[in-house]
Each structure stands twice: as structure tokens, then as C-alpha cells.
N, C-alpha and C positions, 0 to 999 in steps of 0.2 A: 674436797669441795670442788676442786678444779674439774675433776671428772664429771661431777654432777651438772655443772654448767654446760659442759660439752654435750652431755647426753640430752639435757634439756634443749640446747640449741639444735641438735640433730633432730629431736622429736618435733620441735617447732618448725624447722625447715621442711620436714617430711609432711606435716599437716598443711603448711603453706603450699608446697608443691602439689599435694592432692587437691587442695581447693582450687589452685590456679589451673590444674589439668581439667577438673570438672567444669569450671567456669569457661575455660578456653574452648573445650569441645562444644559446649552448648552455644556459646557465642559464635564459633566457627560455623556450626550448623545453621544458625539463624542468619548469618551473613551469606552463607551459600544459598539458602532459600530465597533471600532478598535479591541476590544477584540473578538467580534463575528467574524470579518473577519479573525483574527489570528487563532481562533478555527477552522473555516471552512478550512483554508489553511492547518492547521495541520492534520485535518481529511482527506483531499484530499491526502496529502503526505502519510499518514498512509495507506490509501486505495491503493495507487499506489504501495507502498512497499509490501503490502500483496499480491497484484495481481502479482507482479514480482516474489515473492517467490513461489506462486502457479504455475506460469508458469514454473519456474525453476524445481520445483518438478515434474510437468507433463512431462517436457522434459527429466528429469532423468529416469522416469518410461518408457518413450517411448524408450530411448536408451537401457535400461536394457532388455526390451521386444525384441528389434531388435537384441541385442547380443545373447539372448537365441534362437531366431529363427534361426539365422545364425549358432549357434552351432549345433542345431538340423538338419539343412540342411546339414552341413558337415558330421554329423554322418550317415545320410541317404545315402549321396553320397558314403561314405566309404563302407557301408553295401551293396549298389548296386554293387560296383566294386568287393567287395569280392564274392558276389553271382555270378556275371558274370564270374569271374575267376574260381569259383568252378564249374559252369555250363560247361565252356570250358574244364576243367580237366575231368569232368564226360563224356563229349562227346568223348574225346580222349581215355578214358578207354574203352568205349563201342565199339569203332571202332576197 
């Protein structure tokens, strides 16, 4: 009878190990897929943040360029007004 219990125990352990192996591999595959999905999601979010940062930087550069162009335009307009005033003054002096 002792040999029967040992054989039954061995068979039970064999079925238990087969079950755990089958469950473990499916569980491992599911966890691996979930980890890959999380990694891809994190990469996508990082890419989106990087893209937003680049867009903000480009917008800042455009605004700075626009500001400088406006300043230069105002300088040119002031210079043209000054030249027109000087031209009128010279015409009055000549007459």
C-alpha cells in the first residue's frame, strides 16, 4: 500500500506540474504582451510630448522672428518719416 501512495503522489505532482507549466506559460505570455503594450504606450506618449515641445519651440522662434521684423519695420517707417520731413524742410529752404 505504501508504494500505491507514492505512485499516486508522483502522478498527482506530475499533473500539478503540468497544470502549473501550462498556466505559467499562458500567464507569462499575457504579462509579456501587457508589458509590451505599456512600453509602446509610454513611447507614444513620450513622442507626443517631444513633438509638442518641438512645436512650442518653433512657435517661440516664429514669434521672436515676427517681433524682430515688426521692430525693423517700425524703424524703417520712422526713418522714412524723418527723411520726408527733412526733404520738406530742404524744399522750403530752397524756395
